[in-house]
C-alpha positions as CSV (number, residue, x, y, z in Angstrom):
1,M,92.9,117.9,117.1
2,A,96.3,118.6,115.5
3,K,96.9,122.1,114.3
4,N,99.8,121.4,112.0
5,L,100.6,118.9,109.2
6,I,104.0,117.5,108.3
7,I,104.4,116.0,104.8
8,F,107.4,113.7,104.2
9,D,109.0,112.8,100.9
10,I,110.3,109.2,101.1
11,D,113.5,108.5,99.1
12,G,116.4,110.3,100.7
13,T,114.2,111.9,103.3
14,V,113.0,109.1,105.6
15,T,114.7,106.2,103.9
16,E,118.1,105.7,102.3
17,S,116.6,104.5,99.0
18,E,117.6,106.9,96.3
19,D,119.9,104.5,94.6
20,H,117.5,101.6,95.0
21,H,114.8,103.7,93.4
22,L,116.8,104.8,90.4
23,I,118.2,101.4,89.6
24,A,114.8,99.7,89.9
25,F,113.0,102.5,87.9
26,E,115.5,102.4,85.0
27,Y,115.4,98.6,85.0
28,A,111.6,98.8,84.7
29,L,111.7,101.2,81.7
30,Q,114.3,99.0,79.9
31,K,112.2,95.9,80.5
32,M,109.2,97.8,78.9
33,G,111.3,98.3,75.8
34,I,112.2,101.9,76.3
35,Q,115.6,102.7,74.9
36,D,117.9,105.7,75.5
37,I,116.2,106.8,78.7
38,N,116.7,110.5,79.4
39,T,118.3,110.4,82.9
40,N,118.7,114.2,83.1
41,W,115.9,114.3,85.7
42,A,116.1,118.1,86.0
43,S,115.0,118.4,82.4
44,Y,111.5,117.0,83.1
45,E,108.6,119.3,83.9
46,H,107.7,117.0,86.8
47,I,110.0,114.8,88.8
48,T,107.6,111.9,89.3
49,D,107.7,108.3,88.1
50,R,104.5,108.7,86.3
51,H,105.6,111.8,84.4
52,V,109.1,110.5,83.5
53,L,107.7,107.1,82.4
54,S,105.0,108.9,80.3
55,V,107.6,111.2,78.5
56,N,109.9,108.3,77.7
57,F,107.1,105.9,76.8
58,E,105.5,108.4,74.4
59,R,108.8,109.2,72.7
60,Q,109.5,105.5,72.3
61,F,106.1,104.2,71.2
62,N,104.4,107.4,69.9
63,E,101.3,106.8,72.0
64,E,100.0,107.9,75.4
65,I,100.7,105.8,78.4
66,S,97.8,103.9,80.1
67,L,97.0,102.9,83.6
68,S,97.8,99.4,82.6
69,D,101.3,100.5,81.5
70,I,101.8,102.2,84.8
71,K,100.9,99.0,86.6
72,I,103.3,97.0,84.5
73,C,106.1,99.5,85.4
74,E,105.2,99.3,89.1
75,S,105.4,95.5,89.0
76,L,108.8,95.6,87.3
77,I,110.1,98.1,89.9
78,M,108.9,95.7,92.6
79,E,110.5,92.8,90.8
80,K,113.9,94.6,90.9
81,L,113.5,95.9,94.4
82,N,112.8,92.4,95.7
83,L,116.2,91.3,94.4
84,M,118.0,94.2,96.2
85,P,119.1,94.6,99.8
86,S,116.4,95.9,102.1
87,V,116.1,99.7,102.4
88,A,117.4,101.3,105.6
89,Q,115.8,104.3,107.4
90,K,117.4,107.7,107.4
91,P,119.2,107.9,110.8
92,N,116.6,108.3,113.6
93,A,113.7,108.7,111.0
94,A,111.7,105.8,112.4
95,T,111.9,107.1,116.0
96,F,111.1,110.6,114.9
97,V,108.0,109.6,112.9
98,E,106.8,107.3,115.7
99,N,107.1,110.2,118.2
100,L,105.0,112.4,115.8
101,W,102.2,109.8,115.7
102,N,101.9,110.3,119.4
103,H,102.1,114.1,119.3
104,D,98.9,116.1,119.6
105,D,100.1,119.1,117.6
106,W,101.1,117.3,114.4
107,D,99.4,115.2,111.8
108,I,101.4,113.2,109.2
109,A,101.3,112.4,105.5
110,F,103.7,111.2,102.8
111,A,103.9,112.5,99.3
112,T,106.4,110.7,96.9
113,G,107.2,110.8,93.3
114,S,107.5,107.1,93.5
115,L,104.7,104.7,92.4
116,Y,102.6,103.3,95.3
117,R,103.7,99.7,95.9
118,P,107.4,100.6,95.9
119,A,106.7,103.5,98.2
120,I,105.0,101.2,100.7
121,K,107.8,98.6,100.5
122,K,110.4,101.2,101.3
123,L,108.5,102.6,104.3
124,E,107.9,99.0,105.6
125,E,111.6,98.1,105.2
126,G,112.7,101.3,106.8
127,E,110.2,100.6,109.7
128,I,108.6,104.0,109.1
129,K,105.2,104.0,110.7
130,H,102.5,105.0,108.2
131,K,98.9,104.4,107.1
132,P,98.2,103.5,103.5
133,S,95.6,106.2,103.0
134,I,98.1,109.0,103.7
135,V,100.9,107.7,101.4
136,I,100.3,109.6,98.2
137,S,102.1,108.4,95.1
138,S,102.4,109.3,91.5
139,N,100.3,106.4,90.0
140,E,97.6,108.9,88.9
141,I,99.3,112.3,89.6
142,D,101.9,113.8,87.4
143,S,103.0,116.9,89.4
144,R,104.7,117.2,92.8
145,E,102.2,120.0,93.6
146,G,99.4,117.6,92.9
147,L,100.9,115.1,95.3
148,I,101.2,117.7,98.0
149,S,97.6,118.8,97.5
150,A,96.4,115.2,97.6
151,A,98.4,114.5,100.8
152,I,96.8,117.5,102.5
153,D,93.4,116.3,101.6
154,A,94.2,112.7,102.7
155,A,95.4,113.9,106.1
156,K,92.3,116.1,106.6
157,K,90.0,113.1,105.7
158,L,91.8,110.7,108.0
159,N,92.0,113.1,111.0
160,H,88.7,114.9,110.4
161,V,90.4,118.3,110.1
162,T,89.0,121.2,108.1
163,H,92.2,123.2,107.9
164,Y,95.8,123.3,109.2
165,Q,97.4,126.3,110.8
166,S,100.8,125.4,109.3
167,I,102.0,122.8,106.8
168,L,105.7,121.7,106.7
169,S,107.0,119.7,103.8
170,C,110.3,117.8,104.2
171,G,112.3,116.7,101.2
172,D,115.8,116.1,99.9
173,G,115.7,117.6,96.4
174,L,115.5,120.9,94.6
175,W,112.2,119.8,93.2
176,D,110.9,119.4,96.8
177,L,111.9,123.0,97.6
178,K,110.3,124.3,94.4
179,T,107.1,122.4,95.1
180,A,106.8,123.8,98.6
181,L,107.3,127.3,97.3
182,N,104.7,126.8,94.6
183,S,102.3,125.3,97.1
184,G,102.8,128.1,99.7
185,I,103.9,125.9,102.5
186,H,107.0,125.7,104.7
187,F,110.0,123.6,103.8
188,L,112.7,121.6,105.7
189,A,115.6,120.3,103.5
190,V,116.9,116.9,104.6
191,G,120.1,115.1,103.7
192,T,123.6,115.9,102.4
193,H,123.4,114.9,98.8
194,H,121.8,118.1,97.6
195,K,122.6,120.2,100.6
196,T,124.7,122.9,98.8
197,E,122.1,123.3,96.0
198,L,119.2,123.5,98.4
199,L,120.8,126.1,100.6
200,S,121.9,128.1,97.5
201,A,118.3,128.0,96.2
202,G,117.0,129.5,99.3
203,A,116.1,126.7,101.7
204,A,115.8,128.4,105.1
205,H,116.1,125.2,107.2
206,H,118.3,122.1,106.7
207,I,119.2,119.0,108.6
208,D,121.6,116.2,107.6
209,D,119.3,113.5,109.0
210,W,116.8,113.1,111.9
211,T,119.5,112.4,114.6
212,G,118.6,114.5,117.6
213,I,115.4,115.9,116.0
214,T,112.3,115.7,118.1
215,P,108.7,117.1,117.5
216,K,109.6,120.2,119.6
217,H,112.1,121.3,117.0
218,L,109.4,121.6,114.3
219,D,108.1,125.0,115.4
220,G,111.6,126.3,114.5
221,Y,111.1,125.3,110.9
222,I,108.0,127.3,110.5
223,T,109.0,130.6,108.8
224,P,106.9,133.3,110.5
225,E,106.3,135.4,107.3
226,M,104.9,132.3,105.5
227,A,101.8,131.4,107.5
228,T,99.8,128.7,105.8
229,H,96.1,128.0,106.2
230,K,95.1,125.0,104.1
């Protein structure tokens, strides 16, 4: 039985899909009739597709968003992604994740602000090994903290675990660092796009990509003074 859990963000963390996502997401909102989209992502309370869609939808139409509207947005995102080049993995991400699946000390989950079908598509195109039940998306969850909590629960259910000794979240954005701090779990910053901001904001550990990273490195990203038991 694994004693630790690693939770991956997707866009910019295990796949090179940030631009794909933003282009497809903005396309979907425009096709839904939403004008003057607020693209200052840092201004939102939650950086998830559901929340950003909800805020812009309510401003445009003066009514709350429904699950039907979210499904329409999801389908439009897929429509645009299907016209774009396939998503590539972050360097060595597929090999690293594959090795984790075969490692006794670590369980795996994914928590993404993306909607579900696009998230699965990106993992498949990046050849990132996953199971649908541990890919947690924002279709029904507004907050990043909610995504992390649901990912922990999904991993426990799949692996028949009651608690984890340590939980490590991996992400590429300031919102990922904030979420880890709010959730009381360890954090590994990934990527170069937000590297300076992440380190300035207090990220204790950072990698540019997964090149040369193996499961044995993960213990080094567990900050001793922040023991997690969830």
